[in-house]
Backbone bond lengths (Angstrom), bond angles and torsions (degrees), N, CA, C in turn:
res aa  C-N    CA-C-N  psi(-1)  N-CA   C-N-CA  omega(-1)  CA-C   N-CA-C  phi
1 M - - - 1.419 - - 1.524 109.81 -
2 Q 1.286 116.61 -41.51 1.458 119.52 178.16 1.527 110.16 -63.91
3 E 1.323 115.04 -33.02 1.474 118.93 179.65 1.519 110.34 -66.05
4 S 1.338 116.87 -42.05 1.459 119.30 -179.80 1.532 110.89 -65.85
5 L 1.329 116.78 -35.07 1.460 119.57 176.32 1.512 110.83 -66.28
6 K 1.307 115.71 -40.35 1.451 119.99 178.66 1.528 110.55 -62.96
7 R 1.300 114.81 -39.65 1.477 119.41 -178.85 1.523 111.13 -69.01
8 S 1.325 116.30 -39.24 1.444 118.42 -176.71 1.522 111.85 -72.99
9 R 1.339 117.43 -28.58 1.461 120.56 178.30 1.523 109.22 -95.75
10 P 1.303 116.96 131.75 1.463 117.75 177.74 1.524 110.34 -71.51
11 N 1.297 114.87 150.58 1.461 120.68 175.63 1.509 110.06 -64.29
12 E 1.273 114.12 157.37 1.454 117.62 175.79 1.506 109.33 -66.77
13 S 1.334 115.93 -35.26 1.466 119.00 -179.08 1.531 109.80 -70.08
14 E 1.354 116.79 -35.14 1.454 120.14 178.87 1.520 110.30 -67.22
15 S 1.318 116.29 -44.03 1.457 119.02 -179.58 1.524 110.19 -67.93
16 Q 1.313 116.23 -34.05 1.451 119.39 176.99 1.519 110.02 -67.99
17 G 1.355 117.09 -37.08 1.470 121.61 179.22 1.516 110.78 -64.62
18 A 1.316 116.66 -41.82 1.459 120.94 179.83 1.520 109.85 -66.82
19 S 1.330 116.24 -41.96 1.461 118.29 -179.90 1.514 110.73 -70.47
20 S 1.330 117.24 -32.90 1.472 119.48 178.62 1.525 110.00 -68.53
21 T 1.352 117.75 -35.20 1.456 121.12 177.35 1.517 109.56 -64.48
22 Q 1.323 115.50 -43.75 1.462 119.44 179.51 1.524 110.27 -64.22
23 S 1.312 115.81 -40.77 1.467 118.56 -179.06 1.519 111.15 -68.77
24 S 1.352 117.72 -34.55 1.465 118.94 179.87 1.520 110.47 -70.22
25 V 1.338 117.61 -34.96 1.460 120.92 177.13 1.516 109.32 -64.92
26 S 1.338 116.09 -45.04 1.465 118.52 178.92 1.517 111.12 -67.32
27 N 1.329 117.63 -34.20 1.465 121.16 176.54 1.514 110.55 -64.39
28 N 1.343 116.81 -43.19 1.473 120.45 179.43 1.527 110.09 -62.42
29 T 1.328 116.42 -40.81 1.448 120.63 178.82 1.524 109.96 -62.53
30 E 1.334 115.48 -44.92 1.461 119.79 179.07 1.519 110.81 -63.35
31 L 1.341 116.75 -40.43 1.461 120.60 -179.09 1.525 110.64 -64.05
32 S 1.347 115.04 -43.76 1.456 117.68 -179.17 1.507 110.84 -65.34
33 E 1.354 116.40 -36.32 1.459 120.16 176.51 1.526 109.95 -66.62
34 N 1.309 115.56 -43.25 1.468 120.50 178.91 1.516 110.91 -65.00
35 N 1.355 116.51 -40.60 1.455 120.85 -178.69 1.514 110.74 -63.99
36 S 1.294 117.57 -35.87 1.450 119.96 -178.08 1.522 111.06 -73.30
37 S 1.352 116.85 -26.95 1.459 118.78 -177.21 1.519 113.10 -92.61
38 R 1.302 118.63 -26.56 1.461 119.42 -178.35 1.527 110.29 -100.61
39 P 1.277 117.86 160.62 1.474 120.48 -179.01 1.521 110.74 -64.30
40 I 1.316 114.98 145.65 1.463 121.44 -175.68 1.520 108.46 -90.14
41 G 1.339 114.52 135.34 1.455 119.02 177.37 1.517 110.50 -81.24
42 R 1.313 114.74 -174.59 1.466 119.90 -177.34 1.525 111.15 -61.54
43 R 1.312 117.58 -45.48 1.462 121.94 179.65 1.521 110.60 -67.75
44 G 1.284 117.39 -41.83 1.450 122.08 -179.82 1.522 111.67 -64.67
45 A 1.313 116.71 -34.25 1.465 121.05 178.85 1.521 109.98 -66.12
46 K 1.323 115.93 -41.88 1.466 119.87 178.19 1.534 110.40 -63.31
47 Y 1.304 114.88 -41.09 1.472 119.60 179.27 1.519 109.91 -64.14
48 Q 1.320 116.67 -45.63 1.453 120.51 178.50 1.527 111.26 -62.50
49 A 1.332 116.38 -38.91 1.466 120.43 178.97 1.524 110.30 -65.58
50 S 1.342 115.80 -42.10 1.468 117.64 178.97 1.528 111.24 -67.13
51 L 1.346 116.61 -36.32 1.467 119.48 174.89 1.536 111.00 -62.80
52 A 1.303 115.62 -40.73 1.473 119.91 179.12 1.523 110.16 -64.81
53 K 1.349 116.43 -40.29 1.475 119.90 177.75 1.518 110.27 -63.57
54 I 1.326 116.46 -43.02 1.472 120.46 179.06 1.527 109.93 -62.85
55 D 1.341 115.92 -43.60 1.469 119.52 178.60 1.526 110.86 -62.58
56 T 1.334 116.39 -42.57 1.475 120.69 178.24 1.512 110.55 -62.97
57 S 1.325 115.72 -44.68 1.466 120.42 179.52 1.515 111.03 -62.27
58 T 1.327 116.02 -42.50 1.468 120.73 177.95 1.522 110.93 -62.78
59 A 1.327 115.65 -43.04 1.475 119.60 179.20 1.521 110.55 -63.66
60 K 1.349 116.03 -40.74 1.473 119.33 178.23 1.526 110.41 -64.29
61 S 1.331 116.31 -42.15 1.471 120.15 178.91 1.519 111.08 -62.40
62 L 1.320 116.28 -43.01 1.463 120.05 178.98 1.526 110.70 -65.27
63 S 1.322 115.98 -40.51 1.472 119.89 178.62 1.525 110.10 -64.97
64 S 1.328 115.50 -43.01 1.471 120.00 178.60 1.535 110.32 -63.21
65 A 1.321 116.42 -41.44 1.462 120.16 178.19 1.516 110.89 -63.87
66 A 1.325 117.21 -39.77 1.472 120.59 178.30 1.519 110.22 -65.47
67 N 1.350 116.49 -42.16 1.469 119.62 177.06 1.522 111.20 -63.17
68 S 1.326 115.96 -42.52 1.470 119.78 178.69 1.513 110.33 -63.13
69 S 1.317 116.09 -40.60 1.470 120.16 178.68 1.521 110.27 -63.42
70 A 1.321 116.99 -42.35 1.469 120.19 178.06 1.518 110.87 -64.57
71 E 1.337 116.54 -40.92 1.470 119.96 177.94 1.524 110.34 -63.94
72 L 1.323 116.40 -40.82 1.474 119.87 177.78 1.521 110.98 -62.79
73 A 1.321 117.00 -38.31 1.467 120.28 178.39 1.524 110.28 -64.26
74 V 1.339 116.63 -41.01 1.473 120.78 178.44 1.528 109.28 -64.99
75 I 1.324 116.45 -42.67 1.468 119.88 179.05 1.518 110.68 -63.44
76 A 1.344 116.64 -41.17 1.475 119.74 178.26 1.522 110.67 -62.11
77 E 1.339 116.89 -41.36 1.464 119.90 178.01 1.535 110.87 -62.62
78 K 1.333 115.73 -40.27 1.473 119.69 178.85 1.529 110.70 -65.02
79 I 1.320 115.63 -39.17 1.474 119.44 178.68 1.522 110.42 -63.16
80 V 1.337 115.99 -43.21 1.472 120.01 178.44 1.528 109.82 -62.22
81 A 1.338 116.28 -43.46 1.470 120.03 179.09 1.520 110.89 -62.76
82 L 1.343 117.08 -41.33 1.472 120.54 178.46 1.524 111.29 -65.24
83 E 1.335 116.77 -38.76 1.457 119.96 177.48 1.516 111.13 -63.19
84 K 1.342 116.37 -41.70 1.482 120.39 177.48 1.514 110.14 -63.86
85 L 1.337 117.28 -42.12 1.460 121.46 179.13 1.529 110.18 -62.66
86 A 1.318 116.04 -44.66 1.471 119.74 179.44 1.522 110.89 -62.05
87 K 1.331 116.37 -40.30 1.472 120.00 178.85 1.526 110.38 -63.89
88 S 1.337 116.47 -43.95 1.474 118.52 -179.71 1.528 110.67 -66.88
89 Q 1.339 116.97 -35.23 1.469 119.01 177.13 1.519 111.31 -67.48
90 R 1.346 116.37 -37.87 1.470 118.99 176.44 1.520 110.54 -63.18
91 L 1.336 116.54 -42.68 1.461 120.28 178.14 1.522 111.18 -63.00
92 A 1.329 116.51 -41.85 1.460 120.19 179.07 1.536 110.14 -64.36
93 A 1.325 116.54 -41.49 1.460 119.56 178.25 1.523 110.71 -64.81
94 N 1.328 117.02 -41.29 1.472 120.28 177.87 1.523 110.99 -63.42
95 N 1.348 116.84 -40.76 1.462 120.13 177.34 1.524 110.56 -63.04
96 Q 1.335 116.76 -41.18 1.461 120.38 178.75 1.522 110.10 -63.14
97 I 1.324 116.31 -42.92 1.465 120.40 178.78 1.525 109.73 -62.55
98 M 1.332 116.61 -43.04 1.465 119.48 179.96 1.524 110.90 -64.19
99 C 1.334 116.84 -41.40 1.472 119.65 177.81 1.520 110.62 -62.93
100 T 1.324 115.45 -42.56 1.464 119.57 178.21 1.524 109.77 -62.94
101 N 1.326 117.21 -42.03 1.460 120.50 178.61 1.533 111.02 -61.72
102 V 1.324 117.00 -41.80 1.462 120.61 178.54 1.520 110.11 -63.62
103 E 1.336 116.27 -43.26 1.468 119.61 178.87 1.532 110.75 -62.33
104 V 1.318 116.44 -42.95 1.470 120.61 179.65 1.519 109.55 -64.49
105 L 1.329 117.18 -45.22 1.459 120.40 179.09 1.533 111.03 -62.02
106 D 1.327 116.91 -39.15 1.458 120.86 177.91 1.522 110.39 -63.00
107 E 1.317 115.81 -43.62 1.471 119.75 179.35 1.530 110.93 -65.91
108 V 1.314 117.04 -41.03 1.469 120.85 178.38 1.523 109.49 -63.16
109 A 1.318 117.31 -41.77 1.472 120.90 179.29 1.528 110.63 -63.88
110 R 1.350 116.20 -41.43 1.474 119.05 177.86 1.525 111.17 -62.38
111 E 1.336 115.84 -44.79 1.466 119.41 179.59 1.528 110.72 -63.31
112 Y 1.325 117.31 -41.58 1.462 121.13 178.69 1.526 110.11 -62.35
113 F 1.338 116.91 -44.00 1.462 121.18 178.39 1.530 110.45 -59.64
114 M 1.334 116.99 -44.30 1.470 120.59 -179.97 1.533 110.46 -64.53
115 L 1.325 117.16 -40.50 1.464 119.62 177.57 1.519 111.02 -64.03
116 Q 1.328 117.09 -42.93 1.468 120.19 177.49 1.533 110.47 -62.32
117 K 1.314 116.88 -42.03 1.457 120.94 179.65 1.523 109.97 -61.88
118 R 1.330 116.59 -45.63 1.473 120.21 178.53 1.529 110.76 -61.40
119 R 1.334 115.58 -42.96 1.465 119.10 -179.23 1.531 110.48 -63.73
120 I 1.319 117.12 -42.47 1.475 120.45 179.12 1.515 110.68 -63.67
121 L 1.348 116.87 -44.37 1.473 120.33 178.21 1.524 110.93 -62.28
122 R 1.331 116.59 -42.14 1.467 120.78 177.91 1.532 110.27 -61.22
123 D 1.335 116.38 -45.80 1.466 120.32 179.58 1.531 111.12 -62.69
124 L 1.337 116.85 -40.59 1.473 119.83 178.10 1.524 111.42 -63.41
125 R 1.342 116.98 -44.09 1.479 119.94 177.99 1.529 110.62 -61.58
126 Q 1.333 114.93 -42.50 1.462 118.34 -179.62 1.536 110.38 -63.94
127 Q 1.316 118.08 -41.87 1.467 120.92 178.04 1.523 110.69 -65.15
128 E 1.330 116.71 -39.19 1.461 120.43 178.22 1.526 110.79 -63.07
129 Q 1.334 115.66 -42.10 1.466 119.41 178.40 1.526 110.35 -65.23
130 E 1.326 116.97 -40.36 1.469 120.02 178.81 1.527 110.56 -64.24
131 I 1.327 116.67 -39.76 1.469 120.28 178.78 1.524 109.86 -65.47
132 E 1.336 117.19 -45.18 1.468 120.26 178.88 1.521 111.18 -62.27
133 L 1.337 115.42 -40.22 1.460 119.36 178.49 1.527 110.65 -65.54
134 A 1.317 117.66 -44.45 1.466 121.06 178.23 1.514 110.41 -63.46
135 H 1.323 117.32 -39.18 1.465 121.50 177.82 1.536 110.53 -64.47
136 A 1.325 116.03 -44.03 1.472 119.94 179.96 1.525 110.75 -64.58
137 V 1.322 116.59 -41.58 1.477 120.10 179.19 1.516 109.52 -64.22
138 T 1.320 116.31 -42.95 1.474 119.86 -179.52 1.512 110.55 -64.32
139 M 1.305 117.31 -42.59 1.458 121.24 -179.26 1.526 111.20 -66.90
140 A 1.301 115.27 -36.84 1.459 118.19 -178.71 1.523 110.85 -70.03
141 M 1.288 119.56 -26.15 1.439 122.15 -177.75 1.530 112.06 -79.13
142 D 1.325 117.01 -37.10 1.462 118.69 -173.70 1.516 109.95 -133.07
143 P 1.372 117.13 110.13 1.460 119.38 179.72 1.522 112.96 -66.21
144 E 1.325 118.28 -26.77 1.462 120.27 178.34 1.523 111.08 -65.46
145 L 1.316 116.64 -33.72 1.461 120.47 178.74 1.519 110.95 -64.71
146 I 1.339 116.31 -30.98 1.458 119.39 179.08 1.513 109.55 -63.06
147 S 1.327 116.71 -46.53 1.457 119.55 -179.84 1.523 110.97 -66.18
148 L 1.352 117.49 -37.94 1.467 120.61 177.27 1.525 110.95 -65.65
149 A 1.309 116.02 -39.27 1.462 120.06 -179.59 1.519 109.80 -64.53
150 E 1.344 115.35 -39.94 1.470 118.16 178.27 1.518 110.28 -66.34
151 E 1.322 116.74 -40.42 1.473 120.18 177.49 1.529 110.48 -64.10
152 D 1.329 116.53 -40.51 1.462 120.30 178.74 1.516 110.96 -63.79
153 A 1.293 116.26 -37.49 1.464 119.59 179.17 1.508 110.11 -65.17
154 D 1.358 116.69 -36.56 1.454 120.43 179.13 1.528 111.79 -83.74
155 A 1.317 117.45 -19.61 1.459 121.82 -173.26 1.520 113.74 -55.58
156 P 1.282 121.09 -47.07 1.450 118.24 -178.45 1.534 111.72 -62.33
157 S 1.302 116.96 -40.32 1.464 118.73 -179.33 1.526 110.97 -68.57
158 V 1.365 118.48 -36.69 1.470 122.16 177.92 1.517 108.99 -65.57
159 A 1.318 117.36 -45.82 1.465 120.53 -179.39 1.510 109.89 -63.27
160 L 1.301 117.74 -37.07 1.455 121.30 178.92 1.523 111.02 -67.80
161 E 1.343 116.04 -40.48 1.472 119.89 178.04 1.525 110.53 -63.69
162 E 1.322 116.67 -43.75 1.465 120.18 179.94 1.521 110.18 -62.93
163 E 1.282 115.95 -39.69 1.452 120.41 179.95 1.516 110.89 -65.06
164 L 1.315 116.15 -42.71 1.460 120.03 -179.66 1.537 111.46 -67.36
165 E 1.342 116.05 -37.00 1.465 120.15 178.70 1.518 110.18 -68.55
166 G 1.307 117.22 -32.70 1.456 121.73 -178.47 1.529 111.19 -70.02
167 E 1.195 120.32 -19.63 1.452 122.57 -178.29 1.437 109.45 -86.69
């Protein structure tokens, strides 16, 4: 129980330490106020000069940091612009490739169409030759067929003439 009382109450030395800290802070404040109002001695002048140098150095560092920050912002903007440019160039290249692909496909389709056309014409000529050959063979075998074929060739025109005369 006595221990808990001791713990809850601050020591006299602790309370004196806290009050001495407060008094030293107020003393420093008073000294700085007094130093600013009274003339500075030789040692005080050196201290003030070193404080001024530190302040100047700090200001230069802050200015340099601000300049560096501004330069970094400019660099970041340039990077963004370069990324946009690269993207647009990639799109342009892709469009060019697609156009080239379309042109190639168009040319391939034209060539395929021409090949198909040639093949069809070749097949038609071959069939025509086969028909002529079969017709010649048939005619050579039977002379009566020759006369019938000639009559058949004239038959439509004869039938048409008879029809026209009948009207």
